[in-house]
ZADO-1210 file (C-alpha; in nm, 4 decimals, padded with zeros to 6 digits):
<atoms>
<atom x="01.2720" y="-03.2585" z="03.0388" code="MET" pos="1"/>
<atom x="01.6184" y="-03.3140" z="02.8903" code="GLU" pos="2"/>
<atom x="01.8749" y="-03.4600" z="03.1291" code="LYS" pos="3"/>
<atom x="02.1797" y="-03.2484" z="03.2163" code="LYS" pos="4"/>
<atom x="02.5111" y="-03.3617" z="03.0659" code="ASP" pos="5"/>
<atom x="02.7046" y="-03.4633" z="03.3782" code="ILE" pos="6"/>
<atom x="03.0334" y="-03.5311" z="03.1966" code="LYS" pos="7"/>
<atom x="03.0505" y="-03.1706" z="03.0759" code="SER" pos="8"/>
<atom x="03.0326" y="-03.0277" z="03.4291" code="LEU" pos="9"/>
<atom x="03.3389" y="-02.8878" z="03.6048" code="THR" pos="10"/>
<atom x="03.4182" y="-03.0257" z="03.9497" code="LEU" pos="11"/>
<atom x="03.2756" y="-02.7130" z="04.1150" code="ALA" pos="12"/>
<atom x="02.9551" y="-02.7420" z="03.9110" code="GLU" pos="13"/>
<atom x="02.9275" y="-03.1122" z="03.9942" code="LEU" pos="14"/>
<atom x="02.9686" y="-03.0404" z="04.3650" code="GLN" pos="15"/>
<atom x="02.6840" y="-02.7905" z="04.3434" code="GLU" pos="16"/>
<atom x="02.4668" y="-03.0334" z="04.1477" code="GLU" pos="17"/>
<atom x="02.5123" y="-03.3242" z="04.3877" code="LEU" pos="18"/>
<atom x="02.4711" y="-03.1003" z="04.6876" code="SER" pos="19"/>
<atom x="02.1274" y="-03.0206" z="04.5480" code="GLY" pos="20"/>
<atom x="02.0572" y="-03.3955" z="04.5543" code="LEU" pos="21"/>
<atom x="02.1528" y="-03.4105" z="04.9213" code="GLY" pos="22"/>
<atom x="02.4987" y="-03.5648" z="04.8635" code="GLU" pos="23"/>
<atom x="02.8164" y="-03.4725" z="05.0539" code="LYS" pos="24"/>
<atom x="03.0961" y="-03.2797" z="04.8696" code="PRO" pos="25"/>
<atom x="03.3385" y="-03.5756" z="04.8590" code="PHE" pos="26"/>
<atom x="03.0874" y="-03.7700" z="04.6502" code="ARG" pos="27"/>
<atom x="03.1325" y="-03.5233" z="04.3647" code="ALA" pos="28"/>
<atom x="03.5118" y="-03.5722" z="04.3726" code="LYS" pos="29"/>
<atom x="03.4677" y="-03.9501" z="04.3551" code="GLN" pos="30"/>
<atom x="03.2225" y="-03.9271" z="04.0659" code="CYS" pos="31"/>
<atom x="03.4407" y="-03.6752" z="03.8789" code="TYR" pos="32"/>
<atom x="03.7487" y="-03.8984" z="03.9069" code="GLU" pos="33"/>
<atom x="03.5532" y="-04.1975" z="03.7774" code="TRP" pos="34"/>
<atom x="03.4488" y="-03.9969" z="03.4709" code="MET" pos="35"/>
<atom x="03.7676" y="-03.8067" z="03.3905" code="HIS" pos="36"/>
<atom x="04.0559" y="-04.0051" z="03.5404" code="LYS" pos="37"/>
<atom x="03.9421" y="-04.3682" z="03.5566" code="LYS" pos="38"/>
<atom x="03.7429" y="-04.3178" z="03.2336" code="LEU" pos="39"/>
<atom x="03.4336" y="-04.5099" z="03.3433" code="ALA" pos="40"/>
<atom x="03.1866" y="-04.5637" z="03.0603" code="ARG" pos="41"/>
<atom x="02.8769" y="-04.5673" z="03.2827" code="SER" pos="42"/>
<atom x="02.7573" y="-04.5001" z="03.6350" code="PHE" pos="43"/>
<atom x="02.7455" y="-04.8787" z="03.6863" code="GLU" pos="44"/>
<atom x="03.1273" y="-04.8946" z="03.6678" code="GLU" pos="45"/>
<atom x="03.1655" y="-04.6605" z="03.9665" code="MET" pos="46"/>
<atom x="03.1955" y="-04.9512" z="04.2074" code="THR" pos="47"/>
<atom x="03.2866" y="-04.7568" z="04.5245" code="ASN" pos="48"/>
<atom x="02.9633" y="-04.5565" z="04.5005" code="LEU" pos="49"/>
<atom x="02.6397" y="-04.6942" z="04.6394" code="SER" pos="50"/>
<atom x="02.3844" y="-04.8551" z="04.4102" code="LYS" pos="51"/>
<atom x="02.1226" y="-04.6021" z="04.5196" code="ASP" pos="52"/>
<atom x="02.3525" y="-04.3115" z="04.4314" code="PHE" pos="53"/>
<atom x="02.4315" y="-04.4579" z="04.0891" code="ARG" pos="54"/>
<atom x="02.0627" y="-04.5138" z="04.0165" code="GLU" pos="55"/>
<atom x="01.9831" y="-04.1593" z="04.1274" code="LYS" pos="56"/>
<atom x="02.2490" y="-04.0224" z="03.8905" code="CYS" pos="57"/>
<atom x="02.1256" y="-04.2420" z="03.6053" code="GLY" pos="58"/>
<atom x="01.7731" y="-04.1092" z="03.6497" code="ASN" pos="59"/>
<atom x="01.8902" y="-03.7469" z="03.6729" code="THR" pos="60"/>
<atom x="02.1810" y="-03.7066" z="03.4312" code="TYR" pos="61"/>
<atom x="02.2833" y="-03.7986" z="03.0778" code="HIS" pos="62"/>
<atom x="02.6129" y="-03.9910" z="03.0693" code="TYR" pos="63"/>
<atom x="02.8097" y="-03.9513" z="02.7452" code="THR" pos="64"/>
<atom x="02.9675" y="-04.2741" z="02.6186" code="ALA" pos="65"/>
<atom x="03.0511" y="-04.2901" z="02.2484" code="LEU" pos="66"/>
<atom x="03.0204" y="-04.6207" z="02.0639" code="GLN" pos="67"/>
<atom x="03.3082" y="-04.7288" z="01.8394" code="MET" pos="68"/>
<atom x="03.1731" y="-04.8199" z="01.4954" code="VAL" pos="69"/>
<atom x="03.4945" y="-04.8702" z="01.3017" code="ASP" pos="70"/>
<atom x="03.8699" y="-04.8574" z="01.3513" code="CYS" pos="71"/>
<atom x="04.1208" y="-04.8571" z="01.0674" code="GLN" pos="72"/>
<atom x="04.4899" y="-04.9153" z="01.1364" code="GLU" pos="73"/>
<atom x="04.7643" y="-04.8114" z="00.8976" code="SER" pos="74"/>
<atom x="05.0090" y="-05.0832" z="00.7959" code="LYS" pos="75"/>
<atom x="05.2628" y="-04.8081" z="00.7258" code="LEU" pos="76"/>
<atom x="05.2933" y="-04.6365" z="01.0625" code="ASP" pos="77"/>
<atom x="05.0338" y="-04.7780" z="01.3030" code="GLY" pos="78"/>
<atom x="04.8094" y="-04.4706" z="01.2849" code="THR" pos="79"/>
<atom x="04.4541" y="-04.5582" z="01.3822" code="ARG" pos="80"/>
<atom x="04.1401" y="-04.3849" z="01.2633" code="LYS" pos="81"/>
<atom x="03.8269" y="-04.4261" z="01.4735" code="PHE" pos="82"/>
<atom x="03.4630" y="-04.3754" z="01.3800" code="LEU" pos="83"/>
<atom x="03.2357" y="-04.3127" z="01.6782" code="PHE" pos="84"/>
<atom x="02.8581" y="-04.3060" z="01.7008" code="GLN" pos="85"/>
<atom x="02.6943" y="-04.0437" z="01.9225" code="LEU" pos="86"/>
<atom x="02.3798" y="-04.0979" z="02.1296" code="ALA" pos="87"/>
<atom x="02.1625" y="-03.9405" z="01.8571" code="ASP" pos="88"/>
<atom x="02.3035" y="-04.1660" z="01.5836" code="GLY" pos="89"/>
<atom x="02.5398" y="-03.9088" z="01.4315" code="ASN" pos="90"/>
<atom x="02.8988" y="-04.0078" z="01.3537" code="MET" pos="91"/>
<atom x="03.2334" y="-03.8403" z="01.4268" code="VAL" pos="92"/>
<atom x="03.5882" y="-03.9496" z="01.3609" code="GLU" pos="93"/>
<atom x="03.9189" y="-03.9188" z="01.5430" code="SER" pos="94"/>
<atom x="04.2801" y="-04.0144" z="01.4704" code="VAL" pos="95"/>
<atom x="04.5444" y="-04.1632" z="01.7031" code="TRP" pos="96"/>
<atom x="04.9096" y="-04.1139" z="01.6006" code="MET" pos="97"/>
<atom x="05.2231" y="-04.2419" z="01.7693" code="ARG" pos="98"/>
<atom x="05.5284" y="-04.0159" z="01.7666" code="TYR" pos="99"/>
<atom x="05.8644" y="-04.0401" z="01.9429" code="LYS" pos="100"/>
<atom x="05.7589" y="-03.7585" z="02.1762" code="HIS" pos="101"/>
<atom x="05.4308" y="-03.9295" z="02.2703" code="GLY" pos="102"/>
<atom x="05.0857" y="-04.0188" z="02.1424" code="ASN" pos="103"/>
<atom x="04.8714" y="-03.7557" z="01.9720" code="SER" pos="104"/>
<atom x="04.4968" y="-03.7629" z="01.9129" code="VAL" pos="105"/>
<atom x="04.3199" y="-03.5466" z="01.6567" code="CYS" pos="106"/>
<atom x="03.9540" y="-03.5005" z="01.7478" code="ILE" pos="107"/>
<atom x="03.6407" y="-03.3547" z="01.5892" code="SER" pos="108"/>
<atom x="03.4531" y="-03.0567" z="01.7347" code="SER" pos="109"/>
<atom x="03.1373" y="-03.0712" z="01.5210" code="GLN" pos="110"/>
<atom x="02.9287" y="-03.3207" z="01.3255" code="VAL" pos="111"/>
<atom x="03.0076" y="-03.1949" z="00.9767" code="GLY" pos="112"/>
<atom x="03.1212" y="-02.8389" z="00.9060" code="CYS" pos="113"/>
<atom x="02.9760" y="-02.5295" z="00.7431" code="ARG" pos="114"/>
<atom x="03.3010" y="-02.3549" z="00.6508" code="MET" pos="115"/>
<atom x="03.3109" y="-02.4964" z="00.2961" code="GLY" pos="116"/>
<atom x="03.6895" y="-02.5241" z="00.2451" code="CYS" pos="117"/>
<atom x="03.7323" y="-02.6639" z="-00.1049" code="LYS" pos="118"/>
<atom x="03.9858" y="-02.9402" z="-00.0309" code="PHE" pos="119"/>
<atom x="03.8175" y="-03.0825" z="00.2816" code="CYS" pos="120"/>
<atom x="03.5812" y="-03.3810" z="00.2946" code="ALA" pos="121"/>
<atom x="03.4412" y="-03.2704" z="00.6326" code="SER" pos="122"/>
<atom x="03.2370" y="-02.9906" z="00.4817" code="THR" pos="123"/>
<atom x="03.0802" y="-03.1689" z="00.1847" code="LEU" pos="124"/>
<atom x="02.7517" y="-03.2436" z="00.3645" code="ASP" pos="125"/>
<atom x="02.7410" y="-02.9224" z="00.5684" code="GLY" pos="126"/>
<atom x="02.7015" y="-02.8822" z="00.9434" code="LEU" pos="127"/>
<atom x="02.4754" y="-03.1157" z="01.1399" code="GLU" pos="128"/>
<atom x="02.5420" y="-02.9883" z="01.4943" code="ARG" pos="129"/>
<atom x="02.8037" y="-02.8900" z="01.7521" code="ASN" pos="130"/>
<atom x="02.9612" y="-03.1462" z="01.9824" code="LEU" pos="131"/>
<atom x="02.9301" y="-03.1052" z="02.3577" code="THR" pos="132"/>
<atom x="03.2424" y="-03.0801" z="02.5720" code="ALA" pos="133"/>
<atom x="03.1839" y="-03.4379" z="02.6902" code="SER" pos="134"/>
<atom x="03.1567" y="-03.5665" z="02.3305" code="GLU" pos="135"/>
<atom x="03.4924" y="-03.4072" z="02.2502" code="MET" pos="136"/>
<atom x="03.6482" y="-03.5471" z="02.5682" code="LEU" pos="137"/>
<atom x="03.5074" y="-03.8942" z="02.5133" code="ASP" pos="138"/>
<atom x="03.6878" y="-03.9309" z="02.1811" code="GLN" pos="139"/>
<atom x="04.0135" y="-03.9049" z="02.3784" code="ILE" pos="140"/>
<atom x="03.8875" y="-04.1238" z="02.6626" code="TYR" pos="141"/>
<atom x="03.7699" y="-04.4036" z="02.4326" code="ASP" pos="142"/>
<atom x="04.0930" y="-04.3988" z="02.2324" code="ILE" pos="143"/>
<atom x="04.2931" y="-04.4159" z="02.5564" code="THR" pos="144"/>
<atom x="04.0934" y="-04.7220" z="02.6615" code="LEU" pos="145"/>
<atom x="04.1202" y="-04.8825" z="02.3153" code="ALA" pos="146"/>
<atom x="04.4978" y="-04.8372" z="02.2833" code="THR" pos="147"/>
<atom x="04.5886" y="-04.8819" z="02.6486" code="GLY" pos="148"/>
<atom x="04.8312" y="-04.5904" z="02.6109" code="GLU" pos="149"/>
<atom x="04.8309" y="-04.2389" z="02.7520" code="ARG" pos="150"/>
<atom x="04.7563" y="-03.9474" z="02.5203" code="VAL" pos="151"/>
<atom x="05.0081" y="-03.6656" z="02.5624" code="SER" pos="152"/>
<atom x="04.9027" y="-03.4261" z="02.2841" code="ASN" pos="153"/>
<atom x="04.5567" y="-03.3292" z="02.1601" code="VAL" pos="154"/>
<atom x="04.4808" y="-03.1514" z="01.8339" code="VAL" pos="155"/>
<atom x="04.1315" y="-03.0156" z="01.7662" code="VAL" pos="156"/>
<atom x="04.1782" y="-03.0338" z="01.3921" code="MET" pos="157"/>
<atom x="03.9339" y="-03.3043" z="01.2838" code="GLY" pos="158"/>
<atom x="03.5845" y="-03.2478" z="01.1482" code="THR" pos="159"/>
<atom x="03.4392" y="-02.9061" z="01.2273" code="GLY" pos="160"/>
<atom x="03.5534" y="-02.5519" z="01.3014" code="GLU" pos="161"/>
<atom x="03.6367" y="-02.5348" z="01.6743" code="PRO" pos="162"/>
<atom x="03.5784" y="-02.1592" z="01.7066" code="LEU" pos="163"/>
<atom x="03.2314" y="-02.2103" z="01.5583" code="ASP" pos="164"/>
<atom x="03.1637" y="-02.4156" z="01.8743" code="ASN" pos="165"/>
<atom x="03.3325" y="-02.1698" z="02.1063" code="TYR" pos="166"/>
<atom x="03.1636" y="-02.2204" z="02.4456" code="ASP" pos="167"/>
<atom x="03.1831" y="-02.6011" z="02.4314" code="ASN" pos="168"/>
<atom x="03.5457" y="-02.5748" z="02.3159" code="LEU" pos="169"/>
<atom x="03.6469" y="-02.3646" z="02.6173" code="LEU" pos="170"/>
<atom x="03.4744" y="-02.6035" z="02.8550" code="ARG" pos="171"/>
<atom x="03.6493" y="-02.8964" z="02.6841" code="PHE" pos="172"/>
<atom x="03.9937" y="-02.7339" z="02.7219" code="ILE" pos="173"/>
<atom x="03.9414" y="-02.6628" z="03.0899" code="ARG" pos="174"/>
<atom x="03.8151" y="-03.0131" z="03.1646" code="LEU" pos="175"/>
<atom x="04.0962" y="-03.1780" z="02.9677" code="LEU" pos="176"/>
<atom x="04.3666" y="-02.9763" z="03.1437" code="SER" pos="177"/>
<atom x="04.2100" y="-03.0057" z="03.4919" code="ASP" pos="178"/>
<atom x="04.4443" y="-03.1668" z="03.7448" code="GLU" pos="179"/>
<atom x="04.1547" y="-03.3817" z="03.8678" code="ASN" pos="180"/>
<atom x="04.1175" y="-03.5431" z="03.5239" code="GLY" pos="181"/>
<atom x="04.3664" y="-03.6437" z="03.2532" code="LEU" pos="182"/>
<atom x="04.5554" y="-03.3213" z="03.3303" code="HIS" pos="183"/>
<atom x="04.6937" y="-03.2723" z="02.9792" code="ILE" pos="184"/>
<atom x="04.8959" y="-02.9512" z="02.9732" code="SER" pos="185"/>
<atom x="04.7376" y="-02.6670" z="02.7777" code="GLN" pos="186"/>
<atom x="05.0738" y="-02.6314" z="02.6011" code="ARG" pos="187"/>
<atom x="05.0061" y="-02.9745" z="02.4528" code="ASN" pos="188"/>
<atom x="04.6654" y="-02.8745" z="02.3152" code="ILE" pos="189"/>
<atom x="04.6363" y="-02.7263" z="01.9651" code="THR" pos="190"/>
<atom x="04.3217" y="-02.5603" z="01.8327" code="ILE" pos="191"/>
<atom x="04.2896" y="-02.5149" z="01.4569" code="SER" pos="192"/>
<atom x="04.0754" y="-02.2445" z="01.2988" code="THR" pos="193"/>
<atom x="04.0075" y="-02.1343" z="00.9431" code="CYS" pos="194"/>
<atom x="04.0076" y="-01.7770" z="01.0730" code="GLY" pos="195"/>
<atom x="03.6949" y="-01.6513" z="01.2507" code="ILE" pos="196"/>
<atom x="03.8538" y="-01.3204" z="01.3473" code="VAL" pos="197"/>
<atom x="03.6202" y="-01.2054" z="01.6296" code="PRO" pos="198"/>
<atom x="03.6559" y="-01.5419" z="01.8033" code="LYS" pos="199"/>
<atom x="04.0362" y="-01.5250" z="01.7699" code="MET" pos="200"/>
<atom x="04.0301" y="-01.1992" z="01.9672" code="TYR" pos="201"/>
<atom x="03.7926" y="-01.3514" z="02.2197" code="GLU" pos="202"/>
<atom x="04.0171" y="-01.6564" z="02.2599" code="LEU" pos="203"/>
<atom x="04.3211" y="-01.4318" z="02.3122" code="ALA" pos="204"/>
<atom x="04.1351" y="-01.2717" z="02.6027" code="GLY" pos="205"/>
<atom x="04.1082" y="-01.6102" z="02.7753" code="GLU" pos="206"/>
<atom x="04.4896" y="-01.6118" z="02.8070" code="ARG" pos="207"/>
<atom x="04.5094" y="-01.9879" z="02.7698" code="LEU" pos="208"/>
<atom x="04.8458" y="-02.1545" z="02.7042" code="GLN" pos="209"/>
<atom x="04.7212" y="-02.3560" z="02.4073" code="ILE" pos="210"/>
<atom x="04.8667" y="-02.3396" z="02.0568" code="THR" pos="211"/>
<atom x="04.6482" y="-02.1646" z="01.7999" code="LEU" pos="212"/>
<atom x="04.6868" y="-02.2957" z="01.4448" code="ALA" pos="213"/>
<atom x="04.5492" y="-02.0861" z="01.1593" code="LEU" pos="214"/>
<atom x="04.4500" y="-02.2662" z="00.8395" code="SER" pos="215"/>
<atom x="04.6002" y="-02.0142" z="00.5974" code="LEU" pos="216"/>
<atom x="04.6605" y="-02.2100" z="00.2727" code="HIS" pos="217"/>
<atom x="04.7272" y="-01.8977" z="00.0637" code="ALA" pos="218"/>
<atom x="04.9138" y="-01.5705" z="00.1096" code="ALA" pos="219"/>
<atom x="04.6843" y="-01.3458" z="-00.0951" code="THR" pos="220"/>
<atom x="04.3165" y="-01.2672" z="-00.0516" code="ASP" pos="221"/>
<atom x="04.2391" y="-01.3568" z="-00.4127" code="GLU" pos="222"/>
<atom x="04.3885" y="-01.7045" z="-00.3923" code="LYS" pos="223"/>
<atom x="04.2580" y="-01.7724" z="-00.0420" code="ARG" pos="224"/>
<atom x="03.9046" y="-01.6837" z="-00.1518" code="GLN" pos="225"/>
<atom x="03.9280" y="-01.9536" z="-00.4179" code="GLN" pos="226"/>
<atom x="04.0025" y="-02.2151" z="-00.1515" code="LEU" pos="227"/>
<atom x="03.8177" y="-02.0955" z="00.1587" code="MET" pos="228"/>
<atom x="03.4803" y="-01.9157" z="00.1657" code="PRO" pos="229"/>
<atom x="03.5663" y="-01.7620" z="00.5051" code="ILE" pos="230"/>
<atom x="03.8237" y="-01.5504" z="00.3222" code="ALA" pos="231"/>
<atom x="03.5399" y="-01.3534" z="00.1628" code="ASN" pos="232"/>
<atom x="03.4471" y="-01.2299" z="00.5101" code="ARG" pos="233"/>
<atom x="03.7846" y="-01.1678" z="00.6720" code="TYR" pos="234"/>
<atom x="04.0866" y="-01.0390" z="00.4803" code="SER" pos="235"/>
<atom x="04.4400" y="-01.1621" z="00.5319" code="ILE" pos="236"/>
<atom x="04.5291" y="-00.8212" z="00.6769" code="ALA" pos="237"/>
<atom x="04.2579" y="-00.8670" z="00.9418" code="GLU" pos="238"/>
<atom x="04.3827" y="-01.2207" z="01.0113" code="LEU" pos="239"/>
<atom x="04.7424" y="-01.1058" z="01.0601" code="MET" pos="240"/>
<atom x="04.6292" y="-00.8333" z="01.3017" code="GLU" pos="241"/>
<atom x="04.4354" y="-01.0963" z="01.4996" code="ALA" pos="242"/>
<atom x="04.7385" y="-01.3282" z="01.5032" code="CYS" pos="243"/>
<atom x="04.9664" y="-01.0494" z="01.6258" code="ASP" pos="244"/>
<atom x="04.7144" y="-00.9615" z="01.8968" code="HIS" pos="245"/>
<atom x="04.6911" y="-01.3260" z="02.0032" code="TYR" pos="246"/>
<atom x="05.0689" y="-01.3516" z="02.0421" code="PHE" pos="247"/>
<atom x="05.0922" y="-01.0272" z="02.2403" code="LYS" pos="248"/>
<atom x="04.8135" y="-01.1355" z="02.4748" code="LYS" pos="249"/>
<atom x="04.9268" y="-01.4939" z="02.5339" code="THR" pos="250"/>
<atom x="05.2971" y="-01.5081" z="02.4446" code="GLY" pos="251"/>
<atom x="05.2142" y="-01.8182" z="02.2399" code="ARG" pos="252"/>
<atom x="05.3534" y="-01.8471" z="01.8881" code="ARG" pos="253"/>
<atom x="05.0965" y="-01.8895" z="01.6108" code="ILE" pos="254"/>
<atom x="05.1173" y="-02.1863" z="01.3721" code="THR" pos="255"/>
<atom x="05.0193" y="-02.1323" z="01.0094" code="PHE" pos="256"/>
<atom x="04.8801" y="-02.4458" z="00.8444" code="GLU" pos="257"/>
<atom x="04.9486" y="-02.4362" z="00.4704" code="TYR" pos="258"/>
<atom x="04.8132" y="-02.7223" z="00.2561" code="SER" pos="259"/>
<atom x="05.0170" y="-02.7506" z="-00.0623" code="LEU" pos="260"/>
<atom x="04.7898" y="-02.8081" z="-00.3628" code="VAL" pos="261"/>
<atom x="04.9639" y="-02.8914" z="-00.6909" code="GLY" pos="262"/>
<atom x="04.9487" y="-02.6016" z="-00.9373" code="GLY" pos="263"/>
<atom x="04.7311" y="-02.3908" z="-00.7083" code="VAL" pos="264"/>
<atom x="04.9346" y="-02.2466" z="-00.4195" code="ASN" pos="265"/>
<atom x="05.2797" y="-02.4077" z="-00.4438" code="ASP" pos="266"/>
<atom x="05.4769" y="-02.1809" z="-00.6793" code="SER" pos="267"/>
<atom x="05.7924" y="-01.9852" z="-00.5940" code="ASP" pos="268"/>
<atom x="05.5792" y="-01.6708" z="-00.6059" code="GLN" pos="269"/>
<atom x="05.3454" y="-01.8233" z="-00.3456" code="ASP" pos="270"/>
<atom x="05.6454" y="-01.9032" z="-00.1247" code="ALA" pos="271"/>
<atom x="05.7738" y="-01.5461" z="-00.1543" code="GLU" pos="272"/>
<atom x="05.4328" y="-01.4036" z="-00.0686" code="ALA" pos="273"/>
<atom x="05.4067" y="-01.6340" z="00.2319" code="LEU" pos="274"/>
<atom x="05.7551" y="-01.5352" z="00.3470" code="SER" pos="275"/>
<atom x="05.6617" y="-01.1679" z="00.3277" code="HIS" pos="276"/>
<atom x="05.3404" y="-01.2315" z="00.5220" code="LEU" pos="277"/>
<atom x="05.5011" y="-01.4375" z="00.7975" code="ALA" pos="278"/>
<atom x="05.8248" y="-01.2439" z="00.8284" code="GLY" pos="279"/>
<atom x="05.6913" y="-00.9841" z="01.0699" code="SER" pos="280"/>
<atom x="05.5107" y="-01.2309" z="01.2995" code="LEU" pos="281"/>
<atom x="05.6260" y="-01.4757" z="01.5657" code="CYS" pos="282"/>
<atom x="05.4998" y="-01.7851" z="01.3895" code="CYS" pos="283"/>
<atom x="05.5747" y="-02.1322" z="01.2648" code="HIS" pos="284"/>
<atom x="05.4647" y="-02.2602" z="00.9243" code="ILE" pos="285"/>
<atom x="05.3480" y="-02.6190" z="00.8912" code="ASN" pos="286"/>
<atom x="05.3450" y="-02.7311" z="00.5276" code="LEU" pos="287"/>
<atom x="05.0883" y="-03.0039" z="00.4596" code="ILE" pos="288"/>
<atom x="05.0916" y="-03.2096" z="00.1388" code="PRO" pos="289"/>
<atom x="04.7181" y="-03.2047" z="00.0651" code="VAL" pos="290"/>
<atom x="04.5341" y="-03.5353" z="00.1037" code="ASN" pos="291"/>
<atom x="04.3255" y="-03.5631" z="-00.2166" code="PRO" pos="292"/>
<atom x="03.9538" y="-03.6457" z="-00.1953" code="ILE" pos="293"/>
<atom x="03.7577" y="-03.7934" z="-00.4845" code="LYS" pos="294"/>
<atom x="03.4924" y="-03.5193" z="-00.4767" code="GLU" pos="295"/>
<atom x="03.7519" y="-03.2533" z="-00.5706" code="ARG" pos="296"/>
<atom x="04.0140" y="-03.2241" z="-00.8449" code="GLU" pos="297"/>
<atom x="04.2936" y="-03.1015" z="-00.6186" code="PHE" pos="298"/>
<atom x="04.6176" y="-03.3000" z="-00.6276" code="VAL" pos="299"/>
<atom x="04.9167" y="-03.3120" z="-00.3977" code="GLN" pos="300"/>
<atom x="05.2237" y="-03.1103" z="-00.4941" code="SER" pos="301"/>
<atom x="05.5181" y="-03.3116" z="-00.6220" code="GLU" pos="302"/>
<atom x="05.7937" y="-03.3937" z="-00.3756" code="GLY" pos="303"/>
<atom x="06.0486" y="-03.1699" z="-00.5472" code="THR" pos="304"/>
<atom x="05.8035" y="-02.8788" z="-00.5432" code="ARG" pos="305"/>
<atom x="05.7341" y="-02.9286" z="-00.1727" code="ILE" pos="306"/>
<atom x="06.1080" y="-02.9317" z="-00.0975" code="ALA" pos="307"/>
<atom x="06.1649" y="-02.6215" z="-00.3111" code="SER" pos="308"/>
<atom x="05.8803" y="-02.4376" z="-00.1368" code="PHE" pos="309"/>
<atom x="06.0270" y="-02.5214" z="00.2047" code="LYS" pos="310"/>
<atom x="06.3754" y="-02.4158" z="00.0992" code="ASN" pos="311"/>
<atom x="06.2465" y="-02.0822" z="-00.0259" code="LYS" pos="312"/>
<atom x="06.0853" y="-02.0130" z="00.3129" code="LEU" pos="313"/>
<atom x="06.3980" y="-02.1176" z="00.5032" code="GLU" pos="314"/>
<atom x="06.6153" y="-01.8865" z="00.2923" code="LYS" pos="315"/>
<atom x="06.3874" y="-01.6062" z="00.4064" code="ASN" pos="316"/>
<atom x="06.4508" y="-01.7120" z="00.7693" code="LYS" pos="317"/>
<atom x="06.1011" y="-01.8513" z="00.8214" code="ILE" pos="318"/>
<atom x="06.0548" y="-02.1316" z="01.0770" code="ASN" pos="319"/>
<atom x="05.9002" y="-02.4143" z="00.8750" code="VAL" pos="320"/>
<atom x="05.8401" y="-02.7890" z="00.8818" code="THR" pos="321"/>
<atom x="05.6697" y="-03.0369" z="00.6523" code="ILE" pos="322"/>
<atom x="05.4022" y="-03.2335" z="00.8326" code="ARG" pos="323"/>
<atom x="05.4816" y="-03.6016" z="00.8400" code="ARG" pos="324"/>
<atom x="05.2135" y="-03.7881" z="00.6473" code="GLU" pos="325"/>
<atom x="05.0354" y="-04.0368" z="00.8706" code="MET" pos="326"/>
<atom x="04.7827" y="-04.3026" z="00.7767" code="GLY" pos="327"/>
<atom x="04.7929" y="-04.2513" z="00.4005" code="ARG" pos="328"/>
<atom x="04.6804" y="-04.6115" z="00.3373" code="ASP" pos="329"/>
<atom x="04.3574" y="-04.5558" z="00.5357" code="ILE" pos="330"/>
<atom x="04.0843" y="-04.2871" z="00.5196" code="ASP" pos="331"/>
<atom x="04.3279" y="-04.0367" z="00.6644" code="GLY" pos="332"/>
<atom x="04.1863" y="-03.7001" z="00.5633" code="ALA" pos="333"/>
<atom x="03.9281" y="-03.5250" z="00.7794" code="CYS" pos="334"/>
<atom x="03.5790" y="-03.6536" z="00.7078" code="GLY" pos="335"/>
<atom x="03.6724" y="-03.9384" z="00.4720" code="GLN" pos="336"/>
<atom x="03.5894" y="-04.2328" z="00.6990" code="LEU" pos="337"/>
<atom x="03.2584" y="-04.0848" z="00.8154" code="ARG" pos="338"/>
<atom x="03.1566" y="-03.9991" z="00.4600" code="ARG" pos="339"/>
<atom x="03.2462" y="-04.3442" z="00.3280" code="ARG" pos="340"/>
<atom x="03.0470" y="-04.5101" z="00.6075" code="TYR" pos="341"/>
<atom x="02.7407" y="-04.2890" z="00.5543" code="LEU" pos="342"/>
<atom x="02.7487" y="-04.3378" z="00.1755" code="ASN" pos="343"/>
<atom x="02.7738" y="-04.7158" z="00.2146" code="ALA" pos="344"/>
<atom x="02.4700" y="-04.7180" z="00.4428" code="HIS" pos="345"/>
<atom x="02.2746" y="-04.4940" z="00.2055" code="LYS" pos="346"/>
<atom x="02.3399" y="-04.7425" z="-00.0753" code="GLU" pos="347"/>
<atom x="02.2321" y="-05.0319" z="00.1502" code="THR" pos="348"/>
<atom x="01.9128" y="-04.8494" z="00.2451" code="ASP" pos="349"/>
<atom x="01.8380" y="-04.7818" z="-00.1224" code="CYS" pos="350"/>
<atom x="01.8752" y="-05.1519" z="-00.2051" code="VAL" pos="351"/>
<atom x="01.6466" y="-05.2439" z="00.0886" code="LYS" pos="352"/>
<atom x="01.3862" y="-04.9959" z="-00.0314" code="ASN" pos="353"/>
<atom x="01.3941" y="-05.1337" z="-00.3868" code="VAL" pos="354"/>
<atom x="01.3332" y="-05.4896" z="-00.2664" code="PHE" pos="355"/>
<atom x="01.0748" y="-05.3775" z="-00.0093" code="HIS" pos="356"/>
<atom x="00.8754" y="-05.1896" z="-00.2728" code="ASN" pos="357"/>
</atoms>
């Protein structure tokens, strides 16, 4: 029988669980704080709990504790990229970034991704599996322990499509913002989606105070379909209706993520089309100079083109910023570090097999 994931339980659920083991309610509060506030990496670290209790928990529950495999640090800006190994041997990556307003962590929500966006390394090997709420949380917990600094902003924009892992995502958000844990404000949590329309409506119904970021990347269906397979299922008109609904339900402004790809979606005509699309919505546009990957031919737009694109939007009274590029001297794009690590180990295994045979 598979052990229950104790780190993914809410405090109320944990109280019920431990009550079933004959423990008093305060024991659950102690255990919860060790996991989500003191960031203990095992039951053994919970030193104010009895040895018998810890052994009982170890025999009954699975305790998520990711193992750091690699950490790259940028010489340019101090950005750190982490590669973590999960209990089943799979790998995920996360990024820690220091800003003037505080430290941000970008985490993964899946092992791999099935969305197939053409400029993203995360999707090249497809989807392996969803991450549990505790596996998403533990990326933040381990980075907090490794850096010794508090995380103030969390972006679910790493490997995977968060809304494709909807139930675990909601549990993650509620645990992360719980006052009995790290208590990170929902207003400081951003969830990125490529545009799974039904889930956007469902998320709006939760009335959370998170920021929803839509990976748009093109202002016409034809061009978006060239970049993102999801666009063949949901039209831009459907997406805009979902975005408008989300704003009306939550009062939270939508962010449009727009990766600028040289010669593909960065012309003046593209800027005009984007202005027309965004003009009627309460939104913010985040322009992202695309981070090239060797498996694709896409290149980053030139600096003058990026500036011209931004100026065109601003002249049309669109709220826009250019994302500051972080960690460009390391494997900064989503999925790059994991893919490089896996490919290196495949090559090593091939060499071993040749000599073994």
